[in-house]
N, C-alpha and C positions, 0 to 999 in steps of 0.2 A: 575601485569600488563599483564602477559602472559595469564592468565585465562580470564580476561576481554576482551583482544584482540581476543581471540579465540571465546568467546561467541558473541562478536560483529560481527566478520567476518562470523561466522556460521549463525547468524540471518540475515545478509545482503544477504548471498547466498540463504537461505531458503525463504526469502520474495521475492527475485527476481525470484526464481524457481516457487513459488506459483503463482506469477503474470503471468509468462509466460504460465503456464498450464491453469490458469483461462481465459486468453484472447484467447488461442488456443481453449479451450472448447467452449467459447462463439462464436467464429468465426465459428466453425464446426456446432454448433446448429443453429445459425442464418442463415447459408447458406442453411439449409434444411427446413426452415420455409416457409410455404405457404403465410404468411402475407408479407406485405411490408410497407414501409414508417415509420410513427411514432412508431408503436408497435415494430418494429425491432430496431430502434434507441434507444427508451426508454429501451428496454431489454438490449441493450449494455451498456447504461449509468448505469442502476441499477446493472447489473452484475459486471461492473468494480468498482463501488462504494463498493459493498459487498467485492470484492477482497481487496480493500484498507483497509476496516475495519478489515478484517482478518489479514492483514499484520501489521497494527497498534497494534492489539492484540498480535501478535507474538513478536513485540518489547516490549510491556508492560510486557509480560511474562519474557523476557530477563532482563528488568530492575528489576523485582521482584527477579529474580535469582541472580543478582549482589547484591541485598540487603540481600538475604539469606546468601551469602558467605561473607557478610560484606565488599564488594569491592566498594560500592557506595550507594547512597540514594538520598533523596530529602530534600530541605529546602524551607523556604518561607511559603506559605499557608499550609493548611492541605493536607498531602499526606499519610494518614493513611491506606487506603484500596486499593484494586486492582482497583476500579473505578477511584480513584484519579490518579493512575499511568497510567491507560488507557487514561484518559483525557489528561495528559501531553503528552503521546505518540502520540495521535491523533493530538494535536496542533503542536507538533514538526514534525511529519511526513508530515504535510501539509505546513510546513515552516512558519506557522502563528506566532508561538513563543510568546504567550502572556506574559510569564514571571512571573505569580503569584506563581508558584513553579518552582524550578530549580534544576538540578542534581548536585550532589557532588561526589567527588572521581572519580573512573573510569567510573561511569555512564555518565560523561561528554563526554567521547570518544564514547560511544554507542549513545548518543544523536546526536553527529555530524554525525555518520554513518547513523542514522535513517533519519536525515534531507536530506542528500545527496541521500539516497536510495528512500525516498518518492518523492523527486523532479524528479528523473529519472523515477520512475514507474508511477507517475502522467502524466509525459510527454508521456510515452508509451500509456497510456489510452487515452490521448487527441488525439494522432495520430490515434489510433484504431477507436475512435468515429468519427473523421473527415472522415476517409476512409469509414466508415459505412454510414455516412450521404451522402457523395458524391456518393457512389454507389446506395443508395436508391433514390437519386434525379436524377440520370442518367436514371433510369427506373426500373420497378419491375423485369425485367428479368436479371438484372445484378447479383443478388444473392450473396450479401455479399462482403467480401473482397477477391479479386482475387490475386493469386500468379502472380508475373510478371516473364517474361522470356519466 
């Protein structure tokens, strides 16, 4: 249980850190773009989406690691390869939870952490995109997300 908890908490922290740096990088790049409007907002949406895919991949890797250490696995439909584990991870990260395959053993703990982390990080992306859209609609000179204070 200790190894599974450490893997889960480390994955939670790494995914959160990755997301922070992805959004910070996007904000910096989009602040220096000469374009405005839809291309800026679309770049923000695509960039945030790619960050989420990377984070789901990180969780899928952790699920595979738990399987290697024989601490958890999957039952239900086919979960033979990494793509099946990634599919579960993406469905779980978005809190969609289709349930055609499900985690067993300590992988259940990681699944709960992933769902919580995905909800929090998707909420951060939604706020980021909202601010990006609001600033673009306020005028082309607003230049991305501004720091308050």
